[in-house]
PDB file of N, CA, C and O in Angstrom:
ATOM      1  N   UNK A   1     207.285 147.894 161.889  1.00  0.00           N
ATOM      2  CA  UNK A   1     207.059 147.143 163.170  1.00  0.00           C
ATOM      3  C   UNK A   1     205.354 147.318 163.288  1.00  0.00           C
ATOM      4  O   UNK A   1     204.737 146.514 163.987  1.00  0.00           O
ATOM      5  N   UNK A   2     204.549 148.538 162.482  1.00  0.00           N
ATOM      6  CA  UNK A   2     203.253 148.427 162.247  1.00  0.00           C
ATOM      7  C   UNK A   2     202.230 147.674 161.569  1.00  0.00           C
ATOM      8  O   UNK A   2     201.115 147.275 161.907  1.00  0.00           O
ATOM      9  N   UNK A   3     203.093 147.568 160.252  1.00  0.00           N
ATOM     10  CA  UNK A   3     202.774 147.004 158.929  1.00  0.00           C
ATOM     11  C   UNK A   3     202.611 145.472 159.079  1.00  0.00           C
ATOM     12  O   UNK A   3     201.580 144.867 158.783  1.00  0.00           O
ATOM     13  N   UNK A   4     204.108 144.728 159.732  1.00  0.00           N
ATOM     14  CA  UNK A   4     204.226 143.798 160.425  1.00  0.00           C
ATOM     15  C   UNK A   4     202.619 143.792 161.683  1.00  0.00           C
ATOM     16  O   UNK A   4     202.471 142.592 161.914  1.00  0.00           O
ATOM     17  N   UNK A   5     201.879 144.312 162.210  1.00  0.00           N
ATOM     18  CA  UNK A   5     201.301 143.910 163.152  1.00  0.00           C
ATOM     19  C   UNK A   5     199.833 143.226 162.348  1.00  0.00           C
ATOM     20  O   UNK A   5     199.060 142.280 162.498  1.00  0.00           O
ATOM     21  N   UNK A   6     200.108 144.733 161.152  1.00  0.00           N
ATOM     22  CA  UNK A   6     198.323 144.850 160.356  1.00  0.00           C
ATOM     23  C   UNK A   6     198.559 144.035 159.717  1.00  0.00           C
ATOM     24  O   UNK A   6     197.636 143.221 159.740  1.00  0.00           O
ATOM     25  N   UNK A   7     199.693 143.614 158.809  1.00  0.00           N
ATOM     26  CA  UNK A   7     199.393 141.565 158.493  1.00  0.00           C
ATOM     27  C   UNK A   7     199.088 140.350 160.057  1.00  0.00           C
ATOM     28  O   UNK A   7     199.018 139.185 159.667  1.00  0.00           O
ATOM     29  N   UNK A   8     199.007 140.421 160.803  1.00  0.00           N
ATOM     30  CA  UNK A   8     198.315 139.713 161.830  1.00  0.00           C
ATOM     31  C   UNK A   8     199.320 138.765 162.247  1.00  0.00           C
ATOM     32  O   UNK A   8     199.119 137.580 162.512  1.00  0.00           O
ATOM     33  N   UNK A   9     201.066 139.749 162.305  1.00  0.00           N
ATOM     34  CA  UNK A   9     201.597 138.976 162.902  1.00  0.00           C
ATOM     35  C   UNK A   9     201.119 139.499 164.679  1.00  0.00           C
ATOM     36  O   UNK A   9     200.476 140.485 165.041  1.00  0.00           O
ATOM     37  N   UNK A  10     202.038 137.852 165.884  1.00  0.00           N
ATOM     38  CA  UNK A  10     201.393 138.413 166.412  1.00  0.00           C
ATOM     39  C   UNK A  10     203.153 139.183 167.285  1.00  0.00           C
ATOM     40  O   UNK A  10     204.328 139.107 166.926  1.00  0.00           O
ATOM     41  N   UNK A  11     202.536 139.800 168.395  1.00  0.00           N
ATOM     42  CA  UNK A  11     204.060 140.755 168.521  1.00  0.00           C
ATOM     43  C   UNK A  11     205.423 139.623 168.693  1.00  0.00           C
ATOM     44  O   UNK A  11     206.537 139.939 168.276  1.00  0.00           O
ATOM     45  N   UNK A  12     205.063 137.809 169.596  1.00  0.00           N
ATOM     46  CA  UNK A  12     206.472 136.998 169.732  1.00  0.00           C
ATOM     47  C   UNK A  12     206.277 137.447 168.201  1.00  0.00           C
ATOM     48  O   UNK A  12     207.076 138.366 168.020  1.00  0.00           O
ATOM     49  N   UNK A  13     205.500 137.173 166.926  1.00  0.00           N
ATOM     50  CA  UNK A  13     206.736 137.239 165.951  1.00  0.00           C
ATOM     51  C   UNK A  13     206.760 138.230 164.749  1.00  0.00           C
ATOM     52  O   UNK A  13     207.243 137.751 163.722  1.00  0.00           O
ATOM     53  N   UNK A  14     206.379 139.377 164.690  1.00  0.00           N
ATOM     54  CA  UNK A  14     207.436 140.798 164.753  1.00  0.00           C
ATOM     55  C   UNK A  14     208.166 140.362 165.744  1.00  0.00           C
ATOM     56  O   UNK A  14     208.414 139.184 165.488  1.00  0.00           O
ATOM     57  N   UNK A  15     208.752 140.730 166.953  1.00  0.00           N
ATOM     58  CA  UNK A  15     210.037 140.647 167.950  1.00  0.00           C
ATOM     59  C   UNK A  15     210.692 139.258 166.960  1.00  0.00           C
ATOM     60  O   UNK A  15     211.784 139.495 166.444  1.00  0.00           O
ATOM     61  N   UNK A  16     210.279 138.308 166.772  1.00  0.00           N
ATOM     62  CA  UNK A  16     211.351 137.602 166.258  1.00  0.00           C
ATOM     63  C   UNK A  16     212.066 137.918 164.357  1.00  0.00           C
ATOM     64  O   UNK A  16     213.231 137.711 164.018  1.00  0.00           O
ATOM     65  N   UNK A  17     211.035 138.398 163.524  1.00  0.00           N
ATOM     66  CA  UNK A  17     210.683 139.046 162.304  1.00  0.00           C
ATOM     67  C   UNK A  17     212.565 140.613 162.627  1.00  0.00           C
ATOM     68  O   UNK A  17     213.527 140.801 161.883  1.00  0.00           O
ATOM     69  N   UNK A  18     212.330 141.065 163.546  1.00  0.00           N
ATOM     70  CA  UNK A  18     213.195 142.415 163.431  1.00  0.00           C
ATOM     71  C   UNK A  18     214.393 141.309 164.721  1.00  0.00           C
ATOM     72  O   UNK A  18     215.559 141.122 164.375  1.00  0.00           O
ATOM     73  N   UNK A  19     214.175 141.056 165.306  1.00  0.00           N
ATOM     74  CA  UNK A  19     215.149 140.999 166.857  1.00  0.00           C
ATOM     75  C   UNK A  19     215.281 141.381 167.452  1.00  0.00           C
ATOM     76  O   UNK A  19     216.423 141.562 167.873  1.00  0.00           O
ATOM     77  N   UNK A  20     213.836 142.007 168.217  1.00  0.00           N
ATOM     78  CA  UNK A  20     213.898 142.800 169.377  1.00  0.00           C
ATOM     79  C   UNK A  20     212.816 142.021 170.189  1.00  0.00           C
ATOM     80  O   UNK A  20     212.465 140.938 169.722  1.00  0.00           O
ATOM     81  N   UNK A  21     212.320 142.397 171.208  1.00  0.00           N
ATOM     82  CA  UNK A  21     212.798 141.538 172.512  1.00  0.00           C
ATOM     83  C   UNK A  21     210.794 141.651 172.326  1.00  0.00           C
ATOM     84  O   UNK A  21     210.284 142.188 171.343  1.00  0.00           O
ATOM     85  N   UNK A  22     210.109 141.142 173.272  1.00  0.00           N
ATOM     86  CA  UNK A  22     208.479 141.325 172.362  1.00  0.00           C
ATOM     87  C   UNK A  22     208.346 142.431 173.507  1.00  0.00           C
ATOM     88  O   UNK A  22     207.905 143.400 172.888  1.00  0.00           O
ATOM     89  N   UNK A  23     208.458 142.721 174.534  1.00  0.00           N
ATOM     90  CA  UNK A  23     208.664 144.237 175.555  1.00  0.00           C
ATOM     91  C   UNK A  23     208.835 145.171 174.792  1.00  0.00           C
ATOM     92  O   UNK A  23     208.188 146.149 175.169  1.00  0.00           O
ATOM     93  N   UNK A  24     209.669 145.431 173.461  1.00  0.00           N
ATOM     94  CA  UNK A  24     209.926 146.472 172.572  1.00  0.00           C
ATOM     95  C   UNK A  24     209.273 146.478 171.693  1.00  0.00           C
ATOM     96  O   UNK A  24     209.019 147.618 171.303  1.00  0.00           O
ATOM     97  N   UNK A  25     208.658 145.381 170.915  1.00  0.00           N
ATOM     98  CA  UNK A  25     207.741 146.156 170.860  1.00  0.00           C
ATOM     99  C   UNK A  25     205.760 146.394 171.136  1.00  0.00           C
ATOM    100  O   UNK A  25     204.823 147.099 170.764  1.00  0.00           O
ATOM    101  N   UNK A  26     205.951 145.714 171.667  1.00  0.00           N
ATOM    102  CA  UNK A  26     204.738 146.206 173.320  1.00  0.00           C
ATOM    103  C   UNK A  26     204.636 147.597 173.624  1.00  0.00           C
ATOM    104  O   UNK A  26     203.738 148.293 174.098  1.00  0.00           O
ATOM    105  N   UNK A  27     205.771 147.810 173.233  1.00  0.00           N
ATOM    106  CA  UNK A  27     205.975 149.990 173.113  1.00  0.00           C
ATOM    107  C   UNK A  27     205.585 150.406 172.214  1.00  0.00           C
ATOM    108  O   UNK A  27     204.567 151.082 172.059  1.00  0.00           O
ATOM    109  N   UNK A  28     206.569 149.962 171.252  1.00  0.00           N
ATOM    110  CA  UNK A  28     206.391 149.968 170.300  1.00  0.00           C
ATOM    111  C   UNK A  28     205.049 151.112 169.389  1.00  0.00           C
ATOM    112  O   UNK A  28     204.797 152.236 168.952  1.00  0.00           O
ATOM    113  N   UNK A  29     204.508 149.543 169.615  1.00  0.00           N
ATOM    114  CA  UNK A  29     202.916 149.695 168.575  1.00  0.00           C
ATOM    115  C   UNK A  29     202.160 150.059 169.544  1.00  0.00           C
ATOM    116  O   UNK A  29     201.019 150.397 169.226  1.00  0.00           O
ATOM    117  N   UNK A  30     202.558 150.109 171.076  1.00  0.00           N
ATOM    118  CA  UNK A  30     201.580 151.218 171.501  1.00  0.00           C
ATOM    119  C   UNK A  30     202.000 152.981 171.378  1.00  0.00           C
ATOM    120  O   UNK A  30     201.097 153.817 171.343  1.00  0.00           O
ATOM    121  N   UNK A  31     203.635 153.426 171.313  1.00  0.00           N
ATOM    122  CA  UNK A  31     203.507 154.632 170.561  1.00  0.00           C
ATOM    123  C   UNK A  31     202.758 154.734 169.176  1.00  0.00           C
ATOM    124  O   UNK A  31     202.307 155.851 168.920  1.00  0.00           O
ATOM    125  N   UNK A  32     202.537 153.633 168.147  1.00  0.00           N
ATOM    126  CA  UNK A  32     201.687 153.824 167.272  1.00  0.00           C
ATOM    127  C   UNK A  32     200.822 154.212 167.228  1.00  0.00           C
ATOM    128  O   UNK A  32     200.322 155.101 166.538  1.00  0.00           O
ATOM    129  N   UNK A  33     200.304 153.262 168.383  1.00  0.00           N
ATOM    130  CA  UNK A  33     198.662 153.551 168.867  1.00  0.00           C
ATOM    131  C   UNK A  33     198.540 155.779 168.919  1.00  0.00           C
ATOM    132  O   UNK A  33     198.377 156.835 168.308  1.00  0.00           O
ATOM    133  N   UNK A  34     198.796 155.067 170.211  1.00  0.00           N
ATOM    134  CA  UNK A  34     198.940 156.927 170.335  1.00  0.00           C
ATOM    135  C   UNK A  34     198.882 157.554 169.232  1.00  0.00           C
ATOM    136  O   UNK A  34     197.982 158.324 168.897  1.00  0.00           O
ATOM    137  N   UNK A  35     199.933 157.228 168.548  1.00  0.00           N
ATOM    138  CA  UNK A  35     200.516 158.647 167.437  1.00  0.00           C
ATOM    139  C   UNK A  35     199.562 158.932 166.264  1.00  0.00           C
ATOM    140  O   UNK A  35     199.422 159.916 165.538  1.00  0.00           O
ATOM    141  N   UNK A  36     198.885 157.598 166.333  1.00  0.00           N
ATOM    142  CA  UNK A  36     197.684 157.516 165.382  1.00  0.00           C
ATOM    143  C   UNK A  36     195.375 157.936 165.832  1.00  0.00           C
ATOM    144  O   UNK A  36     194.305 158.231 165.301  1.00  0.00           O
ATOM    145  N   UNK A  37     196.058 157.614 167.174  1.00  0.00           N
ATOM    146  CA  UNK A  37     194.689 158.465 167.992  1.00  0.00           C
ATOM    147  C   UNK A  37     193.825 157.056 167.648  1.00  0.00           C
ATOM    148  O   UNK A  37     192.722 157.115 167.105  1.00  0.00           O
ATOM    149  N   UNK A  38     194.543 155.622 168.081  1.00  0.00           N
ATOM    150  CA  UNK A  38     193.427 154.193 168.198  1.00  0.00           C
ATOM    151  C   UNK A  38     194.546 153.397 169.190  1.00  0.00           C
ATOM    152  O   UNK A  38     195.711 153.519 169.570  1.00  0.00           O
ATOM    153  N   UNK A  39     193.382 152.497 169.345  1.00  0.00           N
ATOM    154  CA  UNK A  39     193.123 151.706 170.779  1.00  0.00           C
ATOM    155  C   UNK A  39     193.645 150.111 169.983  1.00  0.00           C
ATOM    156  O   UNK A  39     193.541 149.147 170.742  1.00  0.00           O
ATOM    157  N   UNK A  40     193.921 149.948 169.245  1.00  0.00           N
ATOM    158  CA  UNK A  40     193.412 148.449 168.744  1.00  0.00           C
ATOM    159  C   UNK A  40     194.591 147.613 167.726  1.00  0.00           C
ATOM    160  O   UNK A  40     195.255 148.269 166.923  1.00  0.00           O
ATOM    161  N   UNK A  41     194.706 146.629 167.811  1.00  0.00           N
ATOM    162  CA  UNK A  41     194.962 146.006 165.886  1.00  0.00           C
ATOM    163  C   UNK A  41     193.884 146.681 164.542  1.00  0.00           C
ATOM    164  O   UNK A  41     193.924 147.416 163.555  1.00  0.00           O
ATOM    165  N   UNK A  42     193.165 146.014 165.168  1.00  0.00           N
ATOM    166  CA  UNK A  42     191.826 145.946 163.700  1.00  0.00           C
ATOM    167  C   UNK A  42     192.061 147.663 163.055  1.00  0.00           C
ATOM    168  O   UNK A  42     192.183 148.070 161.900  1.00  0.00           O
ATOM    169  N   UNK A  43     192.052 148.540 164.675  1.00  0.00           N
ATOM    170  CA  UNK A  43     192.215 149.846 164.164  1.00  0.00           C
ATOM    171  C   UNK A  43     193.512 150.342 163.183  1.00  0.00           C
ATOM    172  O   UNK A  43     193.529 150.879 162.076  1.00  0.00           O
ATOM    173  N   UNK A  44     194.561 149.920 164.085  1.00  0.00           N
ATOM    174  CA  UNK A  44     195.474 149.401 163.155  1.00  0.00           C
ATOM    175  C   UNK A  44     195.602 149.284 161.600  1.00  0.00           C
ATOM    176  O   UNK A  44     196.370 150.032 160.997  1.00  0.00           O
ATOM    177  N   UNK A  45     194.994 148.526 161.076  1.00  0.00           N
ATOM    178  CA  UNK A  45     194.611 147.666 160.236  1.00  0.00           C
ATOM    179  C   UNK A  45     194.694 148.648 158.900  1.00  0.00           C
ATOM    180  O   UNK A  45     195.339 148.718 157.855  1.00  0.00           O
ATOM    181  N   UNK A  46     193.202 149.654 159.874  1.00  0.00           N
ATOM    182  CA  UNK A  46     192.269 150.323 159.192  1.00  0.00           C
ATOM    183  C   UNK A  46     192.765 151.852 159.127  1.00  0.00           C
ATOM    184  O   UNK A  46     192.044 152.735 158.663  1.00  0.00           O
ATOM    185  N   UNK A  47     193.960 152.074 159.593  1.00  0.00           N
ATOM    186  CA  UNK A  47     194.794 153.399 159.483  1.00  0.00           C
ATOM    187  C   UNK A  47     195.150 153.201 158.055  1.00  0.00           C
ATOM    188  O   UNK A  47     194.636 153.564 156.997  1.00  0.00           O
ATOM    189  N   UNK A  48     196.526 152.289 158.471  1.00  0.00           N
ATOM    190  CA  UNK A  48     197.277 152.084 157.540  1.00  0.00           C
ATOM    191  C   UNK A  48     196.689 151.479 156.075  1.00  0.00           C
ATOM    192  O   UNK A  48     197.563 151.875 155.304  1.00  0.00           O
ATOM    193  N   UNK A  49     195.672 150.720 155.221  1.00  0.00           N
ATOM    194  CA  UNK A  49     195.253 150.507 155.130  1.00  0.00           C
ATOM    195  C   UNK A  49     194.490 152.212 153.614  1.00  0.00           C
ATOM    196  O   UNK A  49     194.299 152.388 152.411  1.00  0.00           O
ATOM    197  N   UNK A  50     194.350 153.127 155.311  1.00  0.00           N
ATOM    198  CA  UNK A  50     193.438 154.071 154.680  1.00  0.00           C
ATOM    199  C   UNK A  50     195.112 155.460 153.772  1.00  0.00           C
ATOM    200  O   UNK A  50     194.996 156.334 152.913  1.00  0.00           O
ATOM    201  N   UNK A  51     196.282 155.010 154.487  1.00  0.00           N
ATOM    202  CA  UNK A  51     197.528 155.464 153.846  1.00  0.00           C
ATOM    203  C   UNK A  51     198.294 154.831 152.950  1.00  0.00           C
ATOM    204  O   UNK A  51     199.477 155.132 152.792  1.00  0.00           O
ATOM    205  N   UNK A  52     197.642 153.815 152.220  1.00  0.00           N
ATOM    206  CA  UNK A  52     198.205 153.482 151.652  1.00  0.00           C
ATOM    207  C   UNK A  52     198.280 153.771 150.225  1.00  0.00           C
ATOM    208  O   UNK A  52     199.135 153.225 149.529  1.00  0.00           O
TER     209      UNK A  52
END
């Protein structure tokens, strides 16, 4: 999910891709942001680029 977000997909597009609700995507991405200690998609892209 985080990788899809880092590729520029919207929450709605991610939800369609994974067959989940938009609310589920929002909740889980929020948890990912918290886990990584970040606050935005931009920071998520940077964080995932470093871990690859």
